[in-house]
N, C-alpha and C positions, 0 to 999 in steps of 0.2 A: 317416599316423598315426605317432605317436612309437614308435620302435623299442623303447623300454623297455616300452611297453604290450604290444607283440607278444611280447616276451620273458616278461613277467609271465603272459600268457595261456598261453604254452607251458609254463611251469613249473607252472601250475595243472593242465594236462593230465597232466604227468609225476607230479605229486603224487598224483593219483587212481590212477595205475598203480602207483607205488611203495608206496602205502598197503596194497596187497594182498599184498606180498611176505612170505613166511614163511621161517623158517630152512631149511626143506627145499628152498626154491627156489634158494638161494644157489649151489648147485653146477650149476645148469642151464647148458647151452651157450647162447652168444649169437651174433649175427651178427658180433661183433667177434672176429676171428681170435685164438685163444689166450686169450680172456677168458671166464670164467664170469660168472654174474650178480653174484657178490660183487665181482669185479674191476671190472665195469662200474659198479656202485654206488659203489665207492671212487673211481673216476675222476670220476664226476659230483660227488661230494662235494668232491673235491680242486679240480675246476674252479670250482665255485661259490664255495668259500672263497677260492681264489686270486684270482678276478676281484673279489671283494668287497674284499680287501686292496689289490689293484692300483688299483682305482677310488678308494680312499680315500688311498693313500699314494704312488701313482704307479708302483709295481711291487710284485711279490710275490716273496719269497725262495724259495718252494717251491710248485711246481705239481703235485706228486705226493703230497702228504700228505693222503690221504683215508682216514679210518678209519670202520669201520662201528659199532664199539662193540657193546653188547649188544642194541641195538634199531636195525636197519638203517634202518627208516623214519624214526625220530626223527633219526638222523644226517643222513639226506638232507634231511628237512624243515627242520632247523636251518640247513643250508648254503643251501638255497633262500631261506629268510627273510633270511639274511645278504646274499646277492647282490642280492635285490630291494630291501632297505633301502639298499644302496650305490648302486644304479642310480637310486633315487628322489631322490637329492640334486639340487638344482636345476641346478648348473653341470656335471654329469657330461658332457653332450654335448661340451663344449669342453675338458674336462681332457685332458691328455696322459697316456696310460697305456701302460706297457711290458707287452707280452703275450708271455710265454715268450721264445724266441729270435727270434720273428717281427719284432719291432721295436716302436717307440713310435707310438701312434696316438691320434687324438681319441677321447674316450669314446663318441661315437656309433658309430664304427667298431668299437670294442671290443665294444659291445653287439651288433652284427651278428655278430661272431665267436662270442659266447656263444649267440646265437640259433641259428646254424647248428649248433653242437654240441648244443644242447638239442633241436632238431627231429630231428636225425639219431639221437641216442641215445634219444630218446623212442620212435622206431620200433623201435630195438633192444630196448628194455625190453618194449614191447608184444609183439613177435614172440617174445621169449624166454618170456614168461608166457602166450602164447596168448590175449591179450585184444585187443579192438578198439583201434585207434589213430585218434583223430579230432582231429588238430591244427587250430588256427585256420587258415582258408584264407589270410588275409592274412600270417600268420607263414610259412606254406609258400611263398607267392609271394615274400616278401622273402628267405627262405633260398635259394630257387632262384636268384633274381637274383644273390645273393652268390656262390653256388657256381659259377655260370657265369663268374665273373671269375677263379676259381682255375685256374691252368694245369694241364693234364693231362700227367702224366709217365708213362713206362713204369715197371713195377714196380721195376726196379733203381735208379730215380732218384727214388723217392717223397720228397717233402719231409717231414721229420720232423714229425709231428703231424697230417698229413692222415689221413683215414679209410682210404683204400685206392685201388687202381687203378680208374679209371672203368669202370663196367659198362654195356654197350650196352643201351638200352631202346628200344621202338618209338617212332617219331616222334610217334604219337598218344597216347602214355602220359600219364597224369594228371600234374599238376604235382608231386605228392608222389613218384611213381615216377621222374620225370625228375630230381628233386632227389636221390633215393636213388642212382640210377645215377651221378650226378656225384660223389657222395661215396663211391663204391666199394661200394655195397650192391646186391644182387640183390633186387628187390622180391618175387621168388618164393621167397626163402629160407625154409626150414623147418629145425628142429633135426634132427640125426641121430637116427634111431630106433635104440634099443638094446634 
């Protein structure tokens, strides 16, 4: 299946989650160390917008420019529409795209990077808001296969931009939980009770 379709399906799942965000939710703790929900949404908006620019222009000058504006959902939805439109262009899989400091890759590889980020942060969003997370099974399988290719480093040598230190999960864990462990998420995470 075309990786761009898997990414589109994943963004549709995230859209449903983000559409329920209220201003009161923005200060909620997330599984992303040091980030509240507002930070996480800004990151997702920045990633979507930067991927859209990089896909069209070969690179993006700013990967950290995500603003929520007065309506966080609208900001997120517009960024998702921008990246989906960029991915929809016919020659994207063959285009060379510079992604952050990671290097230059074919567009199909860049799409896998975006999918990994979207699947992982989709779980973060759902856990933060206490809503079910039901990502596309094929998207999870692809994100898991991609995550298995990322080298595991000790905490003091994390590659900038990775999610976190690998978390051990049982060998018989679901594909989603195995993926989460590989990107530094504890599938059993819950917010701190205050």
